N, C-alpha and C positions, 0 to 999 in steps of 0.2 A: 601548405596547410598551416593554419594558425593554431597555436595552443593558448590556453588561458588559465588563470589561477584565481582562487578565492583568497582575498587578503587575510592576513593573520588576525586582524581585528574581528573579521566575520567568523573565523573559526571559534574565537572566544565567545562571540554572541551565540553561535550554534550550541556551544557547551552550556551556556546559561539557559538557553531555551530547552535543552535536553535534560538539565538537572546535573547533579554531581554524583558522588559515590561513597562505600565501606561496608560490608554486609554479613549476614549469616545465610547459610544455604540449607535447603532441604536435602536430605540424603536418604529419605524413606522410600518404600516401595510404591507401586502405582496407586494403591488404595490408602496409603498413609498420608496424613496431612501434617505439615510442619507447624501449623497453628490451629486455632479454633475452626472447626468445620463450619463453612458458610451454609446456612440453611437454604440458600437459593439453589444448592445442588440437589436438594431433595426433589423427587419427581412429583410435582404439583403444578397447577396453573401458574403461568408467568405473571409476576406482579410488575407490570410495566410502569406503574406509578413510582416504583422504587428506583427506576433508571433515569436519573436526571442529567441535565446537560452540565451543570456546575456542581461542585462537591467540596466547597471550602471547609465544611464541618468535619469531613473525614480525610482531608488531604494530608495532615501530619502523619509522620511515620508510625506513631503509636497505634494508628488505625489501619495499618497496612492490610490486615486480613479482612477489612471491609471495603477495600478499594474496588473489587470486582472489575468492571470494564473501564474504570477511571485510571488516570496516570499511565496511559498506554501510548507509546510512540514507536513507530517502525516495527510493527508486529510481524512475526513469522509463525505460521500456523501449520500444524501437522496433526492428522487424525491417527490415533492409536487405540485399539480396543473400543471402549464405549465413550472415550473422551477426545475432544479436540484440545490440543496443547498450544498455547501461545507463548512465545519468547520475545522479549522486547527490550528496548533501550532503557537505561537507568534514568528515570525521570520522576518528579513529584511536583505538583503545583505548590509554589511558595516554599519549597523545601530543597535541601541537598539530599538527594536520594542515595541510599546505600548502593555500593557497586556490586555487580555480579550477574546481571541479566535477569530481569523479572520473569517469572513463570506463572502462568495462569492455566486453568483448564475449564472446559465447558462441555456439557452434554448436548446443548441445543443451539449454540452459537449466539445466544442472547444473554444468558446469565453466565457470568464468569467468576471463578473462585481463585483468589490469589493463593499460591501454594509455596512460594519461596523464591530463592535465587539459585542460579546454576553454580556460581562461584562464591567463595568466601573472600571477597576482595578482588583485586586485579589478578588475572592469570600471570604467573611468573614469567613464562616465556615471552609473552607479548610485551609486558612491562620491561623485561630485561633487554629486549632488542632496542627499544626506544632509549633506554638509559645508556646502553653501550654506544649508541650513536650520538651521545652528548645531549640528549633531550630529557625532558621530564614528562611522563605520561599524564594525560588528563585523569581525573579521579572518577571517571565513569566509562562504562562500556556502551557502545552504540550498535545499533542495527545488526542484530544477530540473524543467522539463518539456520533452520533446523531441517534435517532430513534423516531418513532411515535407509541403511544399506545392509541387506541381510537382517541379522539380528542386532546390528550395531546402530545406535543413534549418534549422529554427527552434528555437533553444534559449532558453527563458525561464529566468531565474534570480531568486532571492530574496535580497535584501540588507537587513539590519535594523541596528539600533543600540541602545545602552543607553537612548536617549530613547524613552519609551513611544510606540509606534505610529508612529515615524519610520522608515518602511520603503519599499522600492521593488521592483517587479517589472520587470526589464529584459529586452530581447530582443537576441540576437545571431544572426547568420545565417552559413551556410557552404554550399559546394557539395559537401561531403564530411562524413560523420558524425564524422570525426576532426578536422575543421577544415582550415585556420585559420578562426577565428570573428571576425566584424566586428560591432561594436555598431551596432544600427540605431536604438535609442531606448528610451524608458521607456513600458511599456504602461500602468501605473497606479502611483500613489504614495499614501502616507498620511502624515499628520503629527500631531504631538501637539496637543492642544487640546480644547476643549469640544464640538466637533462630533461627531455620531454617524456613525461609519464603522468598518468593520472594518480589520484590519491587512493591509497590502499584501504578503503573502507567500503561498506555496503555490499556484502557478498550475497550471491544466489547461485544455485547449482542446478544443472539439468543432467539427467541420465538419458542417453540415446537408446533407441531400440536395440542397437548392437552392443550396448553396455559401456560405451565410453562416457566419461564424466567431464563436464565443462563448467568452470566457474566464471561468473560475470561480476564485475565490480567497478567502482569508480565514483568520484565526486569532483566536479569542476576540473581545473587544470587541463586535462586532455580527454575528457569525456569518459565513455564506458568501454571497458576492455573485456575481452574473452580470453580465458586461459585454460588449457587442457590440463586435467588432473590425472593422477594415478588412481584408478578405481580402488585398488587394494588399500591405499593409505588415505586418500582424500586430499593429499598434498600435490604440489605441482609435479606434472609428469617429468619435467626437466628442471633440475635444481636451479634456482635463480631466475627462471623465466617469469616475465611480467605479462605475457600475452600481447595482444594487439588491439588497437581501437576498432570498435564496430559501430559507435554512435557518438555524435557530438551535436552542439547547438548551432543555431544561426547567429549572425552578427548584424548589427546596425552600425554601419561605418566601421570604426575600430572597437566598438563596445559589444561585448557578448550579450545576447538577448536575455540571459538569466542562467541560473545554475542548471546542471544536468547531473542526476545522481539516482541512488536508490533503485537499481534495476531489479526486476523479477523475471525469471525465465521459466516457461513450462513447455512441455511437448504435448500437443493436443493430438491424441492418437487417432481419433476418427477423421481428423482433417489432414493428418500426416505432416503437420507444420510445427515449427518452433515459434512461440510468441514471446516477444521481449517487451515488458512493461517498464516504463521509465518515468521518474519524477522530474518535473520541470519546476524551476523558479524557487522563490524563497519559502522556507518551510513554515513560517508563521502566517503567511498571507496568501500568495497566489499559487501555492503548491498544487500541481495538477498532474494527471497521469496521461501519458501518450503510449501508443503501442505500435510495434512493427512486427513483421513475420518473415520467416525464412524457411527454406527447404533443408538447410544444413545448420548445425550448431555453430559453425564458423561464420555464418552469414554468407552473402550480404543480407541484411534485414531491410525490408522495403515497407513503406507506409501505404496508406490507402490510395495515394495517387501514383504508386509505383516508384517513389523516390527513395534512394539509398539513405538510410539513417546516418551513414558515415559522411555525408556531404554537409557543407556549411549552411544549413538552413533548418528551420523548425519543421516538425512533422505532424501529420494528422493520421488517424483520429485522436482527438483528446476525449477520452471516455469518462473522465471524472475531473471535476474542478469545483472551486468554491461556489456554493449555490444558496439561494434563499427562496423558500416558499412563503406564502402568506402566514402571518401570525407567528413568526419566528425570527430570531436575530440572524439566522443563517449559519452555515458551516464553512470554515476556511481551513487552510493547511491540509487539504484532503489528498495526500499522496503518500509516497513510499509504501507501496502496497505489497501484500502477500496474496498470491493466487493459488488456490488449493481445491481439492475435490474430496468428496466422501465416497467416491466410486461412480456415482451416477450424476451428481450435480457439481457444478463449479461455483466457487465463492471468491470474493475479494475482501480482504481485511485491510484496514488502514486506520490512521488516527484522524479525528476530526476536532477542530477547535471552534467552539461556539462564538458567534459574532459578538455575543454579550461580553465575553472576556476571552481573548485569544490565548491566554496562558493555561487555560484548562485543556486537557487532552483526553479524549474518549475513544474507546474502541468502537469502530464501525465495521459491520460485516454486511456485505451486499451479495445478492445472487448475480451470477454472470450468465449471460445468454450468448448464443452464437447466431449471427445473422445468416441469411441464406447464402451469402457469398463469403462466409467464413471469417467474420470479424467479431471480436468480443465486444459486448456492451454490458453495462451494469445497471442494476435497479436504481431508480431515483430515491428510493427509501431504504432504510436499514432493514435487514432481515428480521422477521418476527415469528418464524416457525409456523406460519399460517398454512392451513390445509388448502391445497389447490383443487378446486372443483371447476367443472366446465363453465366457461363464460359465454353468454349469448350476445348477439349483436344488439338486442334490445337493451341490455344492461349498459352498453356503451353510450347510448344517447344521454345527453345532459351536459352540465357545466364542468369544466376541467380547469386546472392550472397547467400551463405549458412553459417549459424552460428550453430554450435553444442555447446550447453551450457555446457562447462566443468567446473571443479572446482578444486582448489588447497587449501588444508587445511593449514591455517596459524594460529596457536594457538595464542590467545591474544586479545588485543583490539586496541585502536587507535595507540599506540606506535609501535605495531607489524604489524598491518594491514595497512601499508602505501600505498600499491599498490591496485588499483581498480580491478586488475585481469580481464581486459577487455576480453570479448569473441569476437574475431574478425572474420570477414567474409572471406570466401574463395570462389573460383569459382565453379560453378555447371552448366553444359550444358546438357539440355534435348534435345535429338535428336528426330526428327519426327518419326523415325523408332522404338521408344520405348526403346532405350538404352540411357545411359547417361555417360558423361565424357569420351566418346570415347572408352568405354569398352563394348564389346558385352555381357559380363556376368552381367553387371549392367542393370537392367530392371526397367522401370517405367510403371505404369498403373493408369488410372484415372476413378473413378466412382463418379461423382460430388456429394458433394464438396470435396471428399477425394482423395488425391494423395498418391500412394504407391511407395516407392523407395526400391527395393530389391538390396542390394549391393552384389558384388561378394564374399566378405568375410563372408556373412551370416547376416549382419545387415539389419533390416527392419524398415523403417521409415513410419509412418502413419500420414498424414499431411492434415490439413483442409485448403482449398484454398479460398481466398476472393479477392475482389478488395479493394485497399487501396491507401493511399498517400505515395509517396516516399519523406519523409520529408528531408532527407539528400541532395537530388538533386533538391528540389522544383518542383517536378513533380506531377501534380494533380492526376494522376491515373496510377497505375501499378498493378501487381499481387503479392500477399503475400501468404506464407503458414506458418503454425505452427502446431506442434504436438509432439508426443513422439515416441521414438524407443522402442524396446523390453526390454531395460535395464532401462526404465523410464527416459531417458535423453531427454531434450527438444531440438527440431530441428526447426530452423527458416529459412525462405527464402524470398528473394525479387527479382523479375525479374528486370534485368538491362535495362536501356534505350537503 
């Protein structure tokens, strides 16, 4: 087995892309705000015109309580009471962001209110570990993970350093989603040296039906690891244990095909399976989401084609990738996701970087659907809290934009993966007679909510249809579809105005 690493220079680039650190934190109750109350939290119709792609006018720190969905990277989302809470990496467009993990909340997953930071600076235990190992911690916290165990909120954080692979995942706890937070300990660490291990950042945790807890983490070096935790503490079940690898990337010759990081794990109760979502490639450009599933939290995790994610090859399906519909610059850097539910529905949150300027970072939330054979797919458009009413076959007839999420392997990291590899839309016309694109051999059929496209060449697309917002054209309601074809390739569509 080969291991791989991300060079020191790229760690510094990741730091610059993620922003820097130094902060004040909110220590109020659930209904207390640390700053001016954002009027978007008032129950009234959503002002979509106020949600732009770029935000240079409010990017400076003095406008922090106007950030809303902006300056979001690597979000982790939890629903508690009437709010969804988002915890994310310390970033700000064109600024050095204060350190401490940014916290936002929302009632509708569209409008977000910035409510403060979890920590007032760097957590002492995480920073102390890096310093004792002879390093200097970066001045920002990355990629948190939030969960609730009983009445206790657990917030895992990532802290790294310029010393390659000198990193730590720490744990803080609170009785309120807004804190105050108390450090409990270090869940897992990694150090520089010749040993084979992944980088200790990017945590995510799953709780099994039997009550065991598993942490998944890792970035570059040796892929994604799984580590069993002590459910009572949230720390490693065995002191000093690093876990074992359960996923890695493929190679082209001796070159790694790109980064692997940002895992997210959920247990889907109705399917009885564990789903592992993984970020591939460089975070500013080709960042995309892959998924595998397993019957056990220890794995093995298999992809759409039944291949083990721990083998030296890239996996499908790729359910989210940089994309571009008509009349828009596109969205890139679309990965490092959070997958969560409100009890009945599943959602995916992640950052998106507009093609107009990749250094802006916006919160995206998408609905997640499950195919008939048990694979997750995500909406091609951001969630807009639109009421879902029955959709008839007659409504489907007309002109659409179609995106087939393809992928081109570009081995390397930031210096090599300079193109976002946008997946761009093309035309699709569904005729009322059940054919499409003017070819009598192309047939479509609809059994709500599933649309089936049978292409003359033999390809079959099975697609979930919903009502959604056309964000690119500022249209309140249109029809959308998402799904997979028989090769495990994601297929997106949006009906044109």
